[in-house]
C-alpha positions as CSV (number, residue, x, y, z in Angstrom):
1,M,247.8,116.6,-7.6
2,A,248.9,120.0,-9.0
3,D,247.8,121.9,-12.1
4,Q,250.5,121.3,-14.8
5,P,250.9,122.6,-18.3
6,I,250.1,119.7,-20.7
7,G,251.0,121.0,-24.2
8,R,254.0,118.7,-24.6
9,L,252.1,115.8,-23.1
10,L,249.4,116.2,-25.7
11,D,252.1,116.3,-28.4
12,T,253.7,113.1,-27.0
13,L,250.3,111.4,-27.1
14,G,249.8,112.3,-30.6
15,F,246.8,114.6,-30.0
16,T,245.5,116.3,-33.1
17,A,242.5,118.4,-34.1
18,D,240.8,119.0,-37.3
19,L,241.4,122.8,-38.0
20,D,241.7,124.9,-41.1
21,D,244.6,127.3,-41.5
22,D,242.3,130.3,-40.8
23,D,240.5,128.8,-37.9
24,M,241.0,130.5,-34.5
25,P,240.6,128.3,-31.5
26,T,239.4,130.2,-28.4
27,D,239.1,127.5,-25.7
28,A,240.2,124.0,-25.0
29,L,238.7,121.2,-22.9
30,V,240.9,118.1,-22.5
31,I,239.7,115.0,-20.9
32,L,242.6,112.7,-19.9
33,K,242.7,109.0,-18.7
34,V,245.3,108.6,-16.1
35,V,246.9,105.5,-14.5
36,T,248.1,106.3,-11.0
37,P,251.3,104.8,-9.6
38,E,249.1,102.3,-7.6
39,G,247.5,101.1,-10.9
40,R,244.1,102.9,-10.5
41,V,242.5,104.5,-13.6
42,A,241.1,107.9,-13.2
43,I,239.9,110.7,-15.5
44,T,240.8,114.3,-15.2
45,I,239.8,117.4,-17.0
46,G,241.9,120.3,-18.1
47,A,240.5,123.6,-19.4
48,S,242.0,126.7,-20.9
49,E,242.7,129.5,-18.5
50,S,239.8,131.7,-19.5
51,M,237.1,129.1,-19.7
52,D,234.0,129.4,-17.4
53,W,231.9,126.6,-16.3
54,I,229.1,127.3,-18.8
55,T,231.5,127.1,-21.7
56,Q,233.1,123.9,-20.2
57,K,229.6,122.2,-19.9
58,G,228.7,123.3,-23.5
59,L,232.0,122.0,-24.9
60,L,231.5,118.7,-23.0
61,A,227.9,118.3,-24.2
62,G,228.9,119.2,-27.8
63,A,231.7,116.6,-27.7
64,A,229.3,113.9,-26.5
65,E,226.9,114.7,-29.3
66,I,229.7,114.5,-31.9
67,T,231.0,111.3,-30.6
68,Q,227.5,109.8,-30.7
69,G,227.2,110.9,-34.4
70,G,224.4,113.4,-33.7
71,Y,226.0,116.6,-34.9
72,R,226.2,117.9,-38.5
73,E,226.9,121.4,-39.8
74,N,224.4,123.1,-41.9
75,G,224.4,121.7,-45.4
76,E,226.0,118.4,-44.5
77,D,224.3,115.1,-45.3
């Protein structure tokens, strides 16, 4: 496998993110489910160019917390 730009792929898959107009994204971590030509299912991770492993682990842990319903911003019920 070779690294490939995936912006158009994410658009094709209907990827969206909850962002306000004045938000400034700084890094991205994308987890993809892939079906190989042989029919095997795999997971691959893509990260923005400047992301270090510490940020990658932090985003992954944060995403896991959010998907499990455990994260709330200050002031939210």
